[in-house]
N, C-alpha and C positions, 0 to 999 in steps of 0.2 A: 016657279022661277023668281018669285018675289024676293025670297031670302038670298038666292044667288046674286041677284042684281044688287041687293042691298050690301051684301058682303063685298063684292067687287067695287062698289061705290065707295065704301069706307076704306077699303084697301088702297084705292087710288088716292083718297083723301089723305091717308096716312103717308103715302109716298110724297104727296105734295107738302105735307108738314115737314118731312125729312128734307126736302129740297129747300124749304125756307130757312133751314139751319145754315145752308151753304152761304146764303147772303147775310146771315146774322140778323134777320128781320123780325126775330121774336121779341115781343114786348118793348117796353120803353127803355129798360136798362139791359143792354146787350151783354153786359159783363156779369149779370146776376145768375148764378147757378140755380137758385131757387126757381126762377121763371123758366129756365130751360128744362129743368127736371120735371116740373108739373105740366109743361107742354108735352113732354114724352108720355107722362102718366095719362093725360087726356086723350092723346092719340091712341095709346094702347087700350084705354077704356072703350073707345069706339070699336076698335078691331075685335077685342075679346068679346064684347057683347054681341056683335054681329056674327062672329064665328060661333058663339054659343047657340044662337038661334039656328044657324045654317046646319049644324051637325045634327039637329033634331028634326030635320025635314027629310022626306024621302027623295026629294028632287035635288040630288047633289051629283056632282061629277068627280072625276079623279083629282081635280085640282083643289077641291074643297076638303078641309080636314075631315077625316072619318071619325067614327065613334071611339076609336082607340085614343083619341086626343081629349076625350072628355075630362079625364083627371087633370091633364095639363091646364086645360081651360079653367076648370073649377079652382085649381090652386091659384092661378093668376087672378081670377075674379076675387077670391078671398084676400089675396095680397093687395089688390087695388082698393078693396073695401077697407083693409087695415090702414092703408096710406091715407084714405079719406078721413077715417076716424082720428088719425094722429096728425092731420095736416098742419094744424097750428104749431105743434112742437117741431115737426120736420122743417117747416118754414123758418122757425126760430134758429135752427141749426144752419140751414143752407144759405140764408142771407149773409152769412159770414164768409162766403166763398164766391169767387168769380166763376165764369162759365167753364173754365179749364180745371176747376177743382183746387185752385190756389187760394190760400187765406187772404182775405181783403184786409190790408193793414189799416187800422183805425187809430189815428193819432189822438183821438179824444180819450179821456180817462173813463172809459165805459166799463162798468162792473160786469156787463154781459159779454165783453169782448173775448174773442178766441185768438190765440196766437200760437205759433210754433216755438216751442222752447227747446232747450238743449236735451230734454228728456222725452220729447214727443213720441219718438219711435223706440224707446227703451222699454223692455219688459220689467215687470216687478222684481224679477230675480236679481237685477242689477243692484237694487237696494239691499236685498237680503245677503248677497255675496260680498258687498262692499266692506264690511268689517274684517273679513278674511284678507282681502287685498290690502287694506290699511295695515293690518297686523304684520303681514309679510314685508310690505314696503318700509314700515318703521324699523324693522330689523335691519334692513339694508342701510337705511339712512343713518342708523346708529354706528354703522361701519363705513360711513361716507360713500355709500353706493346707492344705485338706483336700478329698479327693475324696469326694463324697457321692452314693450311688446309691440309686434306688428300683426295686424289683422288683414286678411286679403279676401276680397269678394270673388267667389268662384261662380262664374256664369256657365251653366251647363247646357244651355240651349244652343245647338250647333249653328242655327241660322243667325241668331244674334251675335254669337262669337265671330262668325264670318264677316258680318257687317262691320263690327267694331275694328277689325284689322284691315278693312278694305281701303285702298287709296283712291277713293272716288268721292263724289259730292255727298252721297248718302252716308258713307262712313265718316267723312269729315264733320258733317253736320251733327251726327249723333254723338260723336266724341266731344264736340264743342258744347252741346247741350248738357251732357253729363258733367263736364268740367264747370260749366257756368252754374249749374245747380249745386254742385259740391262747394263752390265758392260761397254760396249763400249760407252755408253752415257756419261760416266765420262770424256771423251776426247772431247766432243762437246763444241765449244765456240761460242760466239755471234759475228757476223760479222758486224762491224759498217758501212761498205759500204752499206749493205742492209738497215739499218735504215736511212742512209743519202738519199738513192734513194727514199725510201718511203716518207720521209719528203718532198722531192723536187717534187715528181710526184703524190702524192695522198693527198687528203684533210683530210683523217681520221687519219693519223699518225702525232702526234705532240710531239714526244719525243725528246727533245733538247739534245745538247751535255752534258750539266750538268747532266741531268738525266741518260744519257747513261753511263757516267763515274762513276756515283754513283751506278747504279744498274746492269750494264752489263760488264763493262770493267774488264778484268781479272777474271770474275766470271765463274765458271764451271756450266754446266747445272745440274749435279748430283754430290753429294759428296761421297755417300756410297751406296752399294747394300748389303743387309743382308738377311738371311734366317731364322731369329728368330722372331716369332710373337711379335709385340710391338704396341699396340693400345693406348698407354698412351699419345702420342704426347708431350713428355717431352723435346725433343731436340729443342731448340729455333731457332738455326741459320742454321743448315745444311738441305740439301735436301737429303732424304733417300728413296731409293726404297726397299720395303720389300716383299719377296716372301715366302709363307709358305702354308702348307696344314692344314686345320682346319675344324671344323663343319660348315655346311651351314644351318642356322636355317630357311631359307625360303624353303628348299628342303626336309624337314624331311620325308614327306609322299609321295614323288615322287618315282616312280619306274623306273629303267633303263631297257635296253633291256633284261636283264637276270632276271627281276622281283625282283631285290634286291633294298633295299632302298638306295637312293642317299643321304648320310649324310655328305659327305665331299666336299670340294671345294679347288681349288688351288687359293689362294689369291695373287693378284699382286697390291700393293698399293704404292703410292709415297706421301711423306709428307714433309712439310717445310713451311717457311715463305711465305705468300700468293704471294708477288710480285716476288718470285723466282719460287715457285713450279707450278704456273699457266702455265709456259712455258713447263712443263713436262707432263701435262695432256694428250694431244693428241699424243705427241711424244712417251710416254710409250706404249699407246694402239697400235700405228702403229708398234712399234718394236715387240710387241707380235704377232700382226696379221701377219706381214711379216714372222716371224720365223715359225709360225704354217703352213702358206701356203706353204712355201718352204720345210718344212718337209714332206709334202704330195706329192711333185713332185717325179717322178720316172725316170728311165733311158729311158723309152718309152715316157714319157711326161715331157720334161725338162723345165727349166725357159724360154728358147727361144720359145718353143711351147706356153707356157702360155702367154708370151708377145705378140706373134702374134695374138692369139685369143682375148686377152683383147683389143688390138688396133683395131681389126676388129669390135668388138662390139661397141667400141667408134665411129668408122666410121659410122656404121649403125645407132646408136642413134643420132649422129649429123645430118646426112642427114634426119632422121625421123623428128627431130625438125625443121629443115629448111623448110621442106615441109608441115608439118601438124599442127604446133602450132600457126598459125595465128599471132595475136598481142602479144602473150605471149613472154616475154623476159626470157632468161635462164641464170642461173649462175652455174658454175662448182664448187660444194662443194667437193673438192678433198683433198687427202693427210692425211687422218686419218685412213682409212682402205683400204690400197691399196697394190699391189704387190711389190712396191718399187719405188725409185726415178727415175729410168730409164723410167718406164711407166708413171710416173707423168709428166716428161718432154715431152715425146712423146705425151701424152694426151693433154696437154696445147698447144703444138705446132700444133697438128692436128686441134684442135677446133679453134685455132687462124686463121689458113689457110682456114678453111671451114666456117668461120663466115660470113654468107650471111646477108646483110642488118642489120648488128649489132644485129643479133638475140641473141648473147650471150654478156651479159653485163660485164662479168669478171670471175675470178677464185679466190677461197679462198687461193690458194697456193702462198704465197709470194716468197718463194725461187725458185720455178719453173719460175715465172715471172722474177725474178732477173737474174738467170743464163741463161735463154733463151735470154734475152736482151744482156747479156754479151757475149754469143756465136755468136749472129747474128747481133746485132745492134751497137756494140761498136768499130768496126775495120774500118780502112780507106779503106780496100780492098772490103768492102761490097757494092755491086752495088744497090741491092734492099733491103731496110730494111723490116723487118717482123713486122707487128702490133700485138704484143703479148697481149693476154687478160690481162687487168689490175686487180690488187687485189680489191676484194669487200668483204664487211662484216660489221656487226654492233656489236651485242653482243650475248652472249649465256646464257644457263640456269645456268652456273656457277655463274654469277653475282647475279641472283635472289635467287639461292639456298644458297649461302654463306651469303648474306645479310639477308635472312629469319631467320638465326640463330644468327647473330650479334644483331638483334633487336627482337628476337623471342617472347618476352612477349608482344610485341605491336600488334601482330596478334591475340592473344587470351588472353583476360584478365582472371585472375584467377577466378573472380566471374562471368565470362561468360556474362558480361554486353553486349558485342557484340563480334563478331568474323569475322574479315575481313582481307584480305591479304594486309595490309598496307605496309608491307615490300616490296612487289612487286612494289609499287608506289615509295618508297624510292629509290630502285635500278634504276628504269627508270628515276626518277627525277635527280639523280646524274649523270647518263649517259648524260642527256640533258645538264646539267650545265657544266660538265667537259669535255665532248667529242663532243657533237653535236654543241653547240654554237661556240667553237673554230674552228670547221670545217666550219661553216657558215661564220665566219669572214675570214678564209683563202680563201674560195671560192670567197667572195666579193672583196678581195684585189688582186686577181690574175686572169687575163683574161684566163689563160690556163685551168681553171676549169669551164668556162662558161657553157660547155655542160654537166656538172655533175648534175644529178638529185638527190639532197640531201634531203631526207625526214626523219623526226624523226620516228624511228621504235619502235614497241613493240613486245615482245615475251611473250604473256600473259598466257601460258598454264601450268606454273610450278605448281600452285595450282588451276588451272581451269580458263578458259577464261571468263566465265560468272561472276565469283567472282571478277576477275581483273577489268572487264569493269564496274561492279557495283561500286566498291570503287573509280575507276578513275573518275567516273561521280559525285561522292560526294565530293571528296577532291578539294579544291580550292588552287591556288597558292597565298601565302600571299603577302601583298602589301609592306612589309618591307624587301625585300630580300637583302642579302649581300653576295657577292662572294669573299671570302678571296683571296687576291693577284691579283685579276682581276678587275682593275678599269678603263679599257678603255671605251671610250664613246660608242663604238659599242656594248660592252656587256651590258652596261646600257640601250641602245636602245632596245636590244633583250629582256631584263628582263622586261622593261616597258610594252612591248606588251602582256606579259602573266600574269601580276599581276591581282589578283582578278578574274581570269578566272578558270573554271574547269580544272583539270589536263588533262582530256581527250582532251581538245582543242589543246594541243601541239603535240598530236599523229597524224602522217600523213600517216603511213603505218603499216600494221599488218602482222605478219608472222605466218602462220598456220604450226604447227609442230606435231600435234597429233590429234586423233579423226577423224571424218568424214569431208570431205571437205565441204559438204553442211551444216552440223551443225555449223561449224565455221562461215560461211556466215550468217546463221540465227541469231547467237548470236550477231555478229557485227551490223546487221540490226536494232537491238533493240536500240543500243546506238549511233553508228556513222558510216556513210558510207565513208569508206576510201579504197584505193587500198590494195590488198592482195597479199602476196607471199606465194606459197605453197612449203614446203620444205620436204615433205614426198613422194617424187616421186621415186617409185621403179620399175615401169613398164609403158608400153605405154598406157595401159587402163586408168590409173589414169589421165594422161595428156589429153586424149580424153574426159574423164568425166568432167574435169575442163572446157574444151571448150564448152561442151554441157551446163554445168551449167551457164557459162557466157552468152550464148545465151538466156537462160530462164530468166536471171536477167538483160537483156539488158536495161530496162527502170525502174528498181526498186532497187533491193538489191545491195550491194557492189559486185565488180567483182575481179577476180584474174587477175593480170596484169603481174605477173612474177612467176618463179619457180626456185627452187634450187635442184640439184641432184648430187649424188656422184657415187655410184655403178652402177647406170643406164648408166653411160658413160664408161663402160668397165669392171669394176671389177666383177660385178654380171653376172654369166653365165645364170641366169634365165631369163634375159631380152630378149635374142636372142638364139634360138636353132641353134647351129652350127653343121655342118656335121662331124667335126673333134674334138669334145670336149668330146668324150666318156671316155677318160682317165683323163680328167681335174678334179682336186679336186673342191668340192663345196666351195663357199666363207664361211667365218666363221662369224657368227652373234655375234657382241660384241659392247659394249658401254663403256664409262668412265664418271663418275660423281663424284662430291665431296660427301664424306660420313661422314666426321667428321670436325668440326670447333671448334677451341680452342682459347681462349685469354690467352696468357702467360704473367704473371707479371714478371718484371725484378727486383722487390723489394722483398727481402726475407721475409719481415715482412707482406706482403699481404696474407690474408687468402684465402683459396680456396672458391669458390662459393660466393664471395662478389661481388655484381653487380657493374660494372664499372660506373663511374659517367658520361661517355659519352654514352656508350652503355648499353644494359641490360643483356648481357651475362656475367656471373660471372667470376672472375679470375680463370683460370685453369679449368673452367667448360667445359666439352666436350659436344657439341651439334651435333645432327644428322640430316642433311638436308634430305628432302623428295621431290621427284618430282613425281607428280601424272599424269600430262598430262590431256588432254581432253578425253571424252568418258567414258564408263563403263568398269569394269573389272580391273584386276591387272597385265595385261600382261607386261607392261613396266614401272612399278613403280620402282623408284630408291631409295634405302635405304641401310644402312650398314648391311650386312648380318652377321656380327660378333655379333650383338645384340642378346639377348635371344629372343625366339619366342614371349614371352609376350611383351617385349619392342618393337619389330618390329610392332606388332599389335597395341600397344598403340600409337606409333608415326604416323603410317599410319592413324589411326582413327582420331587423332588430325588434321592431314592435311586434311582429308576428311571433317571434321566438318567445317573447314575454306572454303574449296571448295564449300560446300553446303550452305554457308553464314550462318551457325550455327543459332544463335539467331538473328532473323531479326529485333528485336525491338531496333535497335540502334538509337542514336540521331546524326544527321548530324553535329551539332555544336560540340559535344564531339569528333567526329572523326576528325574534322578539328583542334580542340584544340590539340589533340595528335600529329597530323602531324606537327603543328607549334612548339610544344615542342621538337620534334626530330630535326627539322631544327635548332632550337636554340642551341641544344647540339652540332650540327655540325658547328656552327658559320655561318650558312647560312641565318639567320635573326639576326638583331642587338639586339633587346630587346623585349622579349615576352610581357612585360607590355605595350608596345607602339602599339601593334597590335589591 
């Protein structure tokens, strides 16, 4: 009975510790997250040690954990030991945050200070895509026009969606919290030191001082936050966040838990010039996610409890990958739907420390990488530097979706002569010219990048992978390519290698982001055998299925060589069942995508809906991007839900027509002629008549 009595003694003591949180009676500094976190650690230490003893006695009852829990206890014991070994560094991070996980603003000029910048919740791909955005925007500016994009947060969790449209105290308070936190984005600024470090230490960032001063210096992340619906996209210059309740035309026939029609939605949108608003996309979603998550925490389950559990899950997932994923390399896709920057820093720190045999190739979180290096690798008193995971990333659906509307009539001719996703090739080709080739040159001119494996990527599922691969195998790179402003001999050499070759030849790596992992491989196998990254990793089973699939394809089909995951490394409580997460709120399912694209004319005499002489989208015409993804069904289709039900159906059906390769009686020469014509309009070939 001794162990049982000891177990319940410590269990009651732990409950008392939880109760002390209610009164905020922990420590001297009640606002210090570090103190709260280590109080939870100490409490769990007592519980876990006592449970470990109790499960090894014969005198146990049904209320005491049985031997099946040994592995859970062992994992948590190892985790607690790891925290103890890294306590000094963890304290160094957490003392920068208050008990609610918010950054403590320090007005002193402290070299170790941490702050939220305009890029804190942006992935590295924002930097690698930016040259393409600038190239396209400059084309419009030369014609006195401006590309204007609207992103919308799509909250998929029914309970949260219901709360946000409720006319009661809970709904009002949550909407007000979200708006209040979005208002804080107006104070976020771009940190040039982050851009400088990226330029110096990564090959994918090539934003020079001139471009930084033009597009980022003294620029606010957000200009205004409003609550009045405005989908006209008439403001040419400002970045505006808009929050409002309105009809959701995709949900008209859906029932909620009370069997009532769900007809309304809380819209959260951010609009502005593309080169500015792109930096708000994931930042706005993260702000909404973090606000909702923290609103669900209670006095019995505080932010410190959540942080402890999230980091425990990260520990377990990291060890699982080190032990079980064989040759697969992993990337941490972090910072878009997470509990906050404190966890993001600890997550990247932990995975950097536990990175065995370079299992993990990097993290998408640039700011976490920057500030961890600032904390641990920049001071003279540091004895052992910490090798922090470097930023990794390529490009996202944003590029494909926006370009699909800038060139929208080129995907589907009015007379239906053919229907192919040519816009998807345009986007990838521009990425190759403006981002990938400069990265190759940077790699070849600096020995520090010798170990970087730089492969030209594709993200082909926006309008379906099969349709993408089909048109990529048809289109050839013209032999009269001209890259404006880039006349170096190295660029000429790279261009000469691809002239007159199928576009598919320049693709060296594929990213699977939707549909079934085996179907993606089967589609690639028809066209080209290249390495594959899986980025829809939500659980351990999927990783194991990929390994099994690789074994089956050992001597034939393409193989998965890497994977990317976000919630799997801590945020999602579904990945690991913990003994102490009964009070923990569920993660919130959400996404963010571009929903409207407009070309603004700066000439008052330009008529609406007059097609631009460079692009095919009319002046001041609003177009609505659609992302279908691979596979059947409409589960994760992305479209503007402000549209009428008929318009939603019409736009989705047009996209599906392209996905299904519509009228297959196309002429390859006609397709190539159209591609050349587009490149001519972009000044990427010198003269159409000479080709």
